[in-house]
N, C-alpha and C positions, 0 to 999 in steps of 0.2 A: 504493500500500500504506500509506504514511504517513497519507494523507488518510482511508483506511478505518479505521485505528486511531483516528485523531482523532475520527471520528464515533462510534465505539463508546464511547470515553472520554467524549465530550461527552454522549452519551445517558444516562450514569450520573450526570452532575453536575447535572441539572436541579433536583432537590430541594434541592441546596445553593445554587442560584441564583448560582453562580460561573462564570466564563468562562475557557477557555483560548483564546488567540488565536494564529493563525499569522501570519507576516509574510512579505512579499515580499522580494526581495533588496535593494530600496531602503529596507526598514524600514517600509513602509506596511502597515497592517492589511488583510488580505485577507478578514477575516470568516470564516475557516475553522472556527471553533469556536463553542460556545454557552456557554463558561464565563465569559469576561470581556468579551464583545462589547458595546460601547456603554457600558460602565461606567467611571466615572472612578476616580482613586485614592481619592477620598472614598467612593465606592460600595464599593470593595473593602475599605476599612477597616471598613465597617459589616457586610459580608457574611461575611467570613472568620471562622471560629470556632477560636481557638487553644487549645492544651492548657495549662491552668493547673496549676502544680506546687507542691510544697513544696520545701524546701531540699535534700532528698535525691533529687530528680528523680522523686518519686512523683506520679502523676496525681491531682489532687484536685478538678478541675472544668473549666469552660470559660468563655471570655469572648470578646467580639468583638475583632478585631484593634485596633480603635480604643480600646476601654476598657482593654485591657492596656497600651497605649502612652501613655496619658495620665499625665502627671506633675502632681500637685496636692498641696495640703496634706493631703488625706485619704489619698493614696497617693503619697508623695514620690518613689518609684522605680517607679511603675507597678505592674503585676502580673507576678509571675514566671511565665514561660511557656517552652515548648520551642521551639528553633530549630535550624537546621543551617547549616553553612558548607561549601560544596563548593569544592575546589581541583582544577581540571582541568589536566593536564599533557600535553605532547606528548613521547612517548618518544624520538622521533627526534633532538630537539635539547635536551630538558630544560626547555623554556620552559613557563611557566604562563600561563593566560588570566586577565587582570584585566578588570573592568568598571568603568565610571564610572556611578554611579547617575544616573538622569535628573533633570533640574531640576524636573520635575513631581512627584517623589516627596515625600510629606509628611514623612517622617522621613529625616534624613541625605541630602538631595539633593546631587548634584554631587560626592559623595565617591568616590574610588577604593577598590575593595575586591576581595576574592577573586571567583572565577568566578561564584558564585551563592550568595545567602544569603536564607533565608526561613524559613517555619514549616510543620511538619506540621499538618494540620487535622483536626478532627472531621468525620465524615460523608462521607469520601471513599472512592472505589473506584478502585484497590486501597486497602486499609486503610492509614492512616498513623499509627496509634496503637501504640506499643510498650510492653510491660510490662518489669519489671525482669529477667525471665529472658532476654529477647532481648538486653538490654544486657550482662548478665553473660556471655553467650555470644559477645559481640562482633559480633552480627549484628542490628542494629535495622532490620528490613526496612521497617517503616512509615516511618521517616525517609528511607530510601533511595527508597521509592516517591514521597515528597514531593519529593525531589531531582530525580527524573526528570521529574515534572510541572512543576517550576519551571524546569528547564533548557529545557524546551520553551516555557513561557510567557514567560520573560524573553529567552532567547537564540535561540529558534526551533530548538533542537537536536531533531531528530525523536525521538519517543517510543521508537522501536525501536533507538536508538543504544546505549543502555546497559540492562543488566539489573541488578537489585539486587545480584547477586553480583559485579558489576564494581567496586563501591565498597568502599574500605577504610575502616572506622570506626576512628579512632585514639584519640580521647579526648573528654571533655566539658569545658567551662569554664563557670563561673557568673560572669557579669559584669553590670554595669549602666552606663548612660551617659545623661546628659541631652543633648538635641540643642541645646545652648546656642550652638554655633557658627553654626547656621542661624537659630534663633529667638530668640537673645538670652539674657541671664542668667536670665530667668524663663520659659524655654521650657516650653510645656505638653506637649511630646513627648519621648520618650526610649525606650531599650531596657532591659529587665531580663530576661535569658534564661539558660537552661542550653543552651548551644550545642554541638551534635554536629559534630565536625570530620570531614569525609569527603574522601578523596583518590580520584581516578579518572584514568585515562590513556587516551589514544588513540595508535595506532601512528604516525600522521602527521596533523598538523592540515590538510594539504591535502585529506584525504579526509573532513573533518568539515564538516557543514553548520551554519553559524552565521548566523542572520538576526535580529539584535537587534530587540526591540520598542521603538519610540521613546518610549513612555510609561513604560518601565522603565529603559532604558539609553541614555546619551548617547554612549558610546564603549567600545571594547574594545581590548585591547593584549596581545600575547604577549610575555612578558619573561623574562629570565634572573634568577637571584638577585641578581647584581651590579646589573643594571638596576633591579630592584625597590628595592634599597637606595639607589640614586641618587634614585629617585622619592620615597622616604620622606624623604630629606634635603632635597628641594626644597620650600622654605617656601611656594611658590606653589600646591602641590598639597594637597588635603585627602584624608585617608584615614579610613576607618571605624574607630572605636575598637576594635571586636572584632577586626578584621583586624590592627591594630597589635599587639594583645596576643598573637595567635597567632604573628605573625612574631617578636616579641621573645622569646617563651618557647620556641618549638619549631621554627620553620620551617627554620632552617639545618640542623639535624640530620636532619630529615625529608627535606629536598629533596636533600641532597648525595648520597644513594644511594637513588634512587626505587625501584629494583628490590627492595632490601632492605626498604624501607618498605611496598611493596605486597605482597610475598610472605612476609613474616615478621611476627611480633607483637612484635618487638624494641622498637618505639616505641609500642606500644599500652598504654593504661591504661583498663580497663573498670570499675575500682572507685572510684578517687578522682575528685572533682570540684573541681579547683583553683578558687579564688575570686579575683576581681580587682576592685579599684576602677578607675574610668576615669582617663585622663590628667586633669590638673588643669583643663583648659579645659572638660571635660565634667561637672564637679561642679555642683551647684546645681539649676537648673530651677525650675518653679513651686512645688515643694514644698521648695525650699531644702535639698536633700539633701546632706549631708556624706558623708565617706568611710564606707563600710559595713564594710570589712574592715581598714582601717588607721586610725590616729589622725590625723584632720585632714589634715595635709600628709603625703602618702605618702612624701615624700623623707626624713622624719625617723625613722620607726620601722619595725620589723619585727614581724609577729605580729598577734594578734587584738585590736587596740586600736580604740576609737572606735565599736564596734558598740553599746555600751550606755552609759548615762549613769553619771557618777561622783557619788555622794552627797557633797556638800560642805556644810559649815556656812557661813552667810553671813559676810561680813567683820565685820559688827557683832557677831555671835555670837562670833567668834574674838577680837575686841578686848575682849570682856567678861571674858575670862580674863587678868586683868592679870598674874598670875605668869608666864604663858606668853609674853606680849608682852615682859616684862622678860627672860625667858630667851633669846628670839630676839635681842634687842638685845645681850645679854651675849655670846652665841655669835658674833655677827657682828662686834662691835667690841671687846669687852673680853677674852674668852677664846676666840678662834677656835682651831680645831684647827690645830696647828702643822705646817707642811710641812717634812719633812727631805730633800726631793728635791735641793735645791741644796747639796750637801756635797762636800768635796774627794774623798772616797772614790768617790762616784758619778761625779763629773766625770772622774776618772782611769780608771775601770773601763769605762765604757760610751760608745759613740758618741753624742755629744750630739744630733745630728740625728735618729738613730733613736729615742733616748729621748724627745726632744721630741714626736715623732709618737705614741709609745705613751702618753705622759701626756695629750696632747690627745685622743686617741681614747678613752681611759679616761673622761675627763670627759663625752664625748659619749654614750657607751653606758651610763654609770652615774655621773651626777654625785654622787649621795649616797655611793656606795661609794668614789669617788675620794678624798674628804676623809679617810675612815677609813684608807685605805691610806697616804696621804701622811704621816700622823702616826707611822707605824711607824719604828723605828730604821733608819738608813741602811744598815746592814749586811745587812738582809733586805728592805727596802722594795721594791726592784726585783724581787726574786724573787717576791714576792706579786703585784706588779703584772702581771708577765708570766704567772704562773700564771692569774690572772683572765682576761687577754686570750686566752690559748690556749684556755681552756675556753669563753669567749664565742664565739670563732671556731668551735669544734666545735659549740656549741649553735646557732649560726646555720645551719649546714648541716643539723642535725637538725630545726630549726624550719621550714625552707622547704618548703612543701607543693607547690610548682609548678615548681621549677627542674629537677627530675630526671625523666627519661623513665619510670623505674619505681623501685620500692623497692630492687631489687637494686643499682642504680647508687648510690643513696644509702648503702646498707649498706656497700658496698665502700669508698666514700670515707670513711665514718666509721671503719671498721676499719683503714684504711691511714693515717689522719691522723697518727698518731705516727711512722710510717715515712716520710712525705712532708713534711708541713709542718714537722716538727721536725728533719728531717735535711737536706733540700734547701734551701740558702739562697735559691734563686730561686723556690721554690714560691709560687704565688698562685692565686686562684680568682676568676673573674668571673661575673656573672649570677646570683649566689646571695645571698639576703638583700635587705634594703632599706636605703637611706639609709646611716647610719653603720656598721651591721653589714656591709653590702656593701663599704664602703670599707676596713674592717678586713681583710677577706679579700683585697681587691685589693692592699693595701699590706702584706701579711703579711711580705714579706722584711725590712721594718724591725723587726717584732717578732722575727723569727728572729735578726737581727743582735744584738739585746739578749740574747735567750735564749742564744745561743752564748757570750756573755761571762760567763754565770753560773757559779758554782762547780759542779764536777762532781756533788756530792751533790744540789744543787737541781735540776739538769737531769735527774738520774736519777728523782727524785721526780715532777717534772712529767710526764715521759714515761710513767712507770708509771701514774699516775692518769689521764692522758689516754687511754691504751689501755684501762684498765678501764671508764672512763666511756663510751667509744665502743662497747665491746662491749655494755654495758648499754643504751645508746640503740638500738643495732641490734636488740636483742631486742624492743624495743617499737615499732619502725618499722612493722612489718606488722600490728600488732594493731588491731582495730576498737575505738577508745576513745570512740565516740560516746555510750555509756551508762556510761562510767567504767570503772574497774578491776573485776575480778571480786570480789575479797574483800580483807580486811585484809592478807593475806599478799602479794598482788600490789601493793597500795597501798604497803606498806612497802618492797617490793623496788624499785619505781620511785623512791621517795624516796631510797633508798640510792644508786642509780646516779647520780642527778642532784644530790644534796646530801650524803649521807653520805660519799661518796668525797671530796668537797671538804673535809669536816672531817678525814678521814684525811690528805689531802695537806697541809693546813695544819699539822697536828700534826707531821708528818715534816719540814716546812720549818722549823718553830720549832726542832726539835731540831738540824737541820742547820746552823742559824745560830749555834748555841752560846749563844743567849739563853735557851733552856730546856734542861734536862738531856736526855741521849741517851735516857733511858727514856721521854721524852714521845712518841717515835716509835712506841711500843708501845701508846699509849692509843687503840687502834682502836675499842673499844666505845663509850667516852664521846664520841669524835670523831664517830662515826656517829650517835649519839643526838642530839647537838647539831645536826647537819645535818638530821636527820629533823624535828626540832622546827620549824626554819625553813621547810622545804619543806611540811610539813603545814599550817602557818599560811597560806602562800601559796595552797595548793590550796583550803582552806576559803574564804578571802576571794574567790577568783576563780571561784566556782561558775558564775555566769551567763556570764562571758566565755569560759570553757572550754567550756561547753555549747553556746553559739552557734557556737564554732569547731569543734564536733564532735570535740573532743579533750579529754575530761574525765577526771578521776581520782578522783572520789568513789567509794568502794567500794560495789558493788552489794549486798554482804551487809549493809551498814548502811542505805543509803537505801531499798532495796526494802521494808524493814519499815514505812516510813511513806508510800510512794507507792501510792495506791489504783489507779493506772492501770498501774503497772509501768514507767513511763517517767520518766527523770530530769528531763524538762521539766515534770512535774507540779507542781513546787514554784514555778514562775513565776507561777501563777494566784493571786496574793496577794489578789485581791478576794473570794475564797471563804474564809469563816471556817474551815472544816474544813481546807482546804489550808494556811492560815496556821498553824494550830495544829500540824499534823503537820510543817510545814517547820521550825518552831522546835525541835520535839523532835528532829528529824533533825540539825540543825546543832549543837545542844547536845551530842548524843552524840559528834559528830566533834570538837568542841572539847575535850570531856572526854578523848577518846582522845589528843589532842595534849598535853594537860596532864600525862598520865602520864610524859612525857619530861622534865618540869621538874627533878626531883631530879638526874638525870644531867647536865643542862645546868649546874646550879649546882655540882655536884661538879667538872665539868671546869674551870669558871672558878676554883674554889678552888685548883686545882693549878698555876695559872699564876704565875710569879714576876716576869716582865717587865711593868712598868706599861703600856707602850704596847701590848704584845700583849694584855694583859687588856682594855684599852679596845677594841681592834680586835675582839675576840670578844664583849665585853659589849654593845656598841652594837646590833648586829643582834638580839641576844637580848631586850633590853628593848623594842625596837621590835616584836618578834614577840609578846611577852606583852601589850603594849598593843593590838595588832591583834586578838588573840584575844578580849580583853575587849570590844573594839568589835563583834566578830562575834557574841558570845554573845547568844542570844535577840533577834537583830536581823533583822527581816524585810527590811530594805533589801538584805541580801546577795542576795536572790532577784530584785531588780529593778534592780540596778546594782552598782557597785564602792564599797565603803566604805573610807575611809581615816581615819587619825588626824589630828588637827589638826597643822599645821606647827609651831605654837608648842609643842604638847605634845612633838613630836619633839625640839625644841631643849632643852626642859626635861629630857627623858630623857637626852639626850646629855651634858648637864652633870652628871648624877648617875651617871656610870659610872667613877668614880675609885677605887672600892674595893668589896670584897665586901659590906660592910654596906649601902652605897647600892644596889647591885643587888638584894640581898635585899629591901630595903624596897620597891623598885619592883615586884618580883614579888608581894610580899604585899599591896601596896596596889592 
């Protein structure tokens, strides 16, 4: 019966000139099909036609398997295409079938990986091409058909063993990796895929026919989760980068209750496509590809860094601004921002080990802000430091687009943060964020130790603002922001939640410290406007970075007046004179909108009585106005990140000692 099915399938594949091979129990090809018989791995690379995609998993064309996997200066990460990864489990003992890819494979030979990983193809029968409707419904039948074909081709599992309905589609991931481990630092091969993860089970592996094809697989192994973890820790074994990502992000939760995973949608995500850069050893290749989704070293930063270039002035150009060079030297050696952290009050009030960690992690997650906080009076310095770290921890949870099984899980964590992280002294979180932000969550008990020693008024303010901000973040978690916010109202609402509330919290902390009058706690409007000014500046500057990350905030009611295609990405085509003209009109309108907040920002600063608090608030404000000046009528915003010169930053910092100095900066 199996041979009859194979013949029927083979007869439909002739036009595709591909082969399915059957294998005997000793792994030798028996020539039972007409799909890959007599073809080498090189032949298959030429014959197979993969599905070429855009970043949203929309089908936009086709390419040979070879062309899509070539890494070169012209295509540093190959061509993005669709793939699938099957994980096959034995329900009787919970083991998963692993395979070691054959030494003859061109890409990633000899690596251990999940049961079967390959590509749906054009021109196959049954059809292997899925549209967005099938994905949204959680039933990409085309990918499942491809999985059945490849389980037969690679492992000799008969075609009638599984039906498409037997597979559980869990999620997709967008990743890339150069095969530098096999082919060296300038490897011409790699993967760049949107990978569909499929689970499937058998009642008992004893009843499963598995006859691996020796040109595809060197070995197979049924393993428990614990055994897999041991293998991953064995430096002598190589594992595929895509499987390592799947295991790291999801496998433990999916595997621990297979029945729940297979029979419910608890772990399914049919909407989001998490993005991953490869482990460090798989960066590079013939196109010298750096991180696509993180900045350079993925251990350092979290978020959408490194995807686009930063527009910087040359060193010579910066040195030509002699006044700025002098300002930099003055700030570094003559008038540095004084640190008030090492004072008797702080030493007596807070655990020094916990505080040392908080100070160190503050520098790591925001070096520029650390100096501004440290110059505050000792009676409120630590309050502001902890306020910043608490909100940074909350922001890390909100920013991580891959750590959580679904949006509901993230929303609950956000909404409960003020009741967990700020109440339980042992609360921590692992596996969320990257680099230093992840470390902040892992070591959060040290932050809690300092938080617990703050005065009750400060703790009340921090807890209240944390709750309000988390509720606001939760409101936006499930929204599709690929094309920005809907209108100016939603744009301002988002800015209020992530920045206006920070301004409110700061004003209340200033009042609680006694360094500003109690009435300052009621300056809610001016506090909010000050925060909105800073946040709108960041959003305007980060147009391209946010667009690439598919989490943009430019209001559609503004930019759609200038985009002839109705797409936010229209403005990236700066080689077109019409696009360039409309882009500048658009950004100038947004800059003008932000400038309407300036009078309130200056009014707020004028109300401050404490010199250190004035500087603490004034420094980010003058940086923002300088950034807006840099963005105004600047087409570079649409091709990268624009930043003000470091020397200019130093000059601005030195001129934040009084209201007249700040006014002069704004006016000039």
